[in-house]
MITORMAR-871333 format. One record per residue (C-alpha): residue in three letters; y, x, z. Coordinates in steps of 0.2 Angstrom, whole numbers, plus 5000, padded with zeros to 4 digits. Example, Ala and Ser with C-alpha at 12.3 -4.5 7.8 and 13.67 -1.06 7.14 Angstrom:
REM MITORMAR-871333
Ala497850625039Ser499550685036
REM end
This chain:
REM MITORMAR-871333
Unk550659324917Unk550859324936Unk552359254943Unk553659334955Unk553059404972Unk553559304987Unk555159304994Unk556259255008Unk557359135007Unk558859255013Unk559559364998Unk559059545000Unk560459664998Unk560459844995Unk559559954980Unk557759944989Unk557859754993Unk558359724975Unk557059824968Unk555859754980Unk556459564971Unk556359604953Unk554759544946Unk554159654932Unk553259584916Unk552759684901Unk553559674885Unk553259734867Unk553759904862Unk552459914850Unk551959794837Unk552859674827Unk554459594831Unk553159454839Unk551859574845Unk552159594864Unk551159734869Unk551259824888Unk551159984880Unk552759994870Unk550960244850Unk551761244821Unk550061354823Unk550861424839Unk549961344857Unk551861284861Unk551861164846Unk549961104847Unk549361174832Unk550961084821Unk551161154804Unk552461174791Unk553761134805Unk555561124801Unk556361074816Unk557660954823Unk558961084834Unk560561014837Unk562061104827Unk563061194839Unk564561084836Unk563760924842Unk562561004853Unk562260884869Unk563060734861Unk562060574857Unk562860574838Unk562160744838Unk560160714842Unk560360554831Unk560860664816Unk559660804818Unk558060694823Unk558460524815Unk557660604797Unk556160634807Unk555760474813Unk554660334803Unk554560144803Unk552560084803Unk551959924795Unk550159904800Unk548959764793Unk547159724799Unk545959564800Unk546759534816Unk548459534811Unk549959644808Unk551159764819Unk552659854817Unk553060004825Unk553660184823Unk553160354823Unk553560534822Unk553460644806Unk552760834815Unk552360894798Unk553260924781Unk551760854773Unk551660684782Unk550660704798Unk551260564808Unk551060534827Unk551160364834Unk550360244846Unk548560204844Unk548960014847Unk550160024833Unk548760064820Unk547160024827Unk546059904818Unk547259944803Unk546659904784Unk548359964776Unk549660074784Unk551360074775Unk552760204783Unk554660184777Unk555560364781Unk557460354786Unk558060374768Unk557160224765Unk555660284754Unk554060204756Unk552360294759Unk550560234760Unk549660304774Unk547860344782Unk547360364798Unk546760534802Unk546160504820Unk546460404835Unk546160424854Unk546360244863Unk546160334880Unk547760414878Unk548560284868Unk548860404852Unk548560424834Unk548860544819Unk549060454801Unk549360554784Unk550560504772Unk550060494752Unk550860604740Unk552260674753Unk553060834754Unk554760904759Unk554860774775Unk555760844789Unk554560884805Unk555160854823Unk555460994834Unk554160964849Unk554761014867Unk554061044884Unk553760904895Unk553360984909Unk555161054908Unk555860884911Unk556860824926Unk557260674933Unk559160634930Unk559260724914Unk559960624898Unk558860564884Unk558860484867Unk557560354861Unk557460314841Unk556360214832Unk556160014824Unk556459904837Unk556259724832Unk556159804813Unk557859864813Unk557460044806Unk558060194815Unk559060124829Unk559660244842Unk559860224861Unk560160334875Unk559760344893Unk559160454907Unk557460504914Unk557260394928Unk555660464936Unk554060564930Unk552260554930Unk552160354932Unk550360294932Unk550060154917Unk548560064915Unk548259994898Unk546559934888Unk545460064881Unk544659924867Unk545259994851Unk544859794846Unk546459744855Unk547559854845Unk548159724831Unk548959574834Unk548259404833Unk548259274819Unk549659364810Unk550959344824Unk550759504831Unk550459424849Unk549059484861Unk548359404876Unk548559234884Unk550359274887Unk550859334870Unk550659534878Unk549459674878Unk548659694894Unk549159814907Unk549159854924Unk550659944935Unk550759974956Unk549159884957Unk549559714949Unk548959654931Unk549959574918Unk549959484901Unk547959444904Unk546459544909Unk546459734902Unk544559714902Unk543259834910Unk543659984898Unk545360044902Unk546160194904Unk547860274914Unk548960394907Unk550260484916Unk552060424909Unk553960484909Unk554960334915Unk556560304906Unk558160174906Unk558260204888Unk558360054881Unk556659994871Unk556359844862Unk554659774852Unk554359894838Unk554960054848Unk553160094851Unk552560274843Unk554560334842Unk555260454849Unk556160514867Unk557360664862Unk558060784873Unk559960834871Unk559460984862Unk558560884849Unk556760914854Unk555460784857Unk554960754874Unk553860604875Unk553060464862Unk553760284868Unk552360164871Unk552860034886Unk554159934892Unk554359824908Unk555859694910Unk556159554924Unk555159404922Unk556059244918Unk555559174933Unk556259304943Unk557859294933Unk558059134936Unk557859154955Unk559259274957Unk561359284953Unk560859384938Unk559559464928Unk559759654932Unk559359794921Unk558459744905Unk557159854908Unk556160014911Unk555360104897Unk553860234897Unk553360374886Unk551960474882Unk552460654887Unk552260764873Unk551360914880Unk549960764882Unk550160764863Unk550060914859Unk548660934868Unk547660794859Unk548260864841Unk546660974837Unk545560814842Unk546560694831Unk546560814815Unk544960834818Unk544660644814Unk544360574833Unk543860394833Unk543960304850
REM end
């Protein structure tokens, strides 16, 4: 993992100088508690073809509150545990149909031979991968023998504005149903990731990937956690300061009306070297989410069994 950028001996002042002095490193939001990854996985046009949607609208009395969003949307967020020849990973997913279609990150389930899903009420299901799209880091899985689930309402990420409040729900460090909140801090951030499906699962069962223990990625012209390889892809992400941690990958970024506006996929945090060279570590990190309109545009391909 690259070290912090060169800094002069005099301490920089002001927000711009502070940002320039902070070295960012990738931290997992995707696979198991040790799985450090860069990334963080209705029939009408607006819902991108999602069927059997129940909706997760926030009640009038609690509209605009974190508690209201958590109450409305938590039943639509699941914990995913995937096992494959390369190891294990733990992530999150969003229920989009009442019979068990779930959207998550490709890096959470890539190469998995067995997928176990736990819903918010503690029920456990086996799941199969329906389709994957490594270029968008998206996957669609389907629960076996599921019905009556609460599907999420998919919003419109084109309407998202910088500064608006958001809520993130997922299973960081295996803590199912964890709720955090923040704001959208930027739009259209370019995040470049490996498009090699073989790099999805962790190595050796400990969930780690790459020489630095993290999933390879590029941001701002720099490469982190190893070489992304010759096969790579870049997506436009929503940036948020809502706290994300290992296991949040594939979980939901939600607006204050209870609509899913993004799929959480990546996180940056100050490197230990940068933190040691300053009086404080600053923010714990910046999170990134795949816009929900990107997801909706990919659902037809995923349902058709896309692989790659």
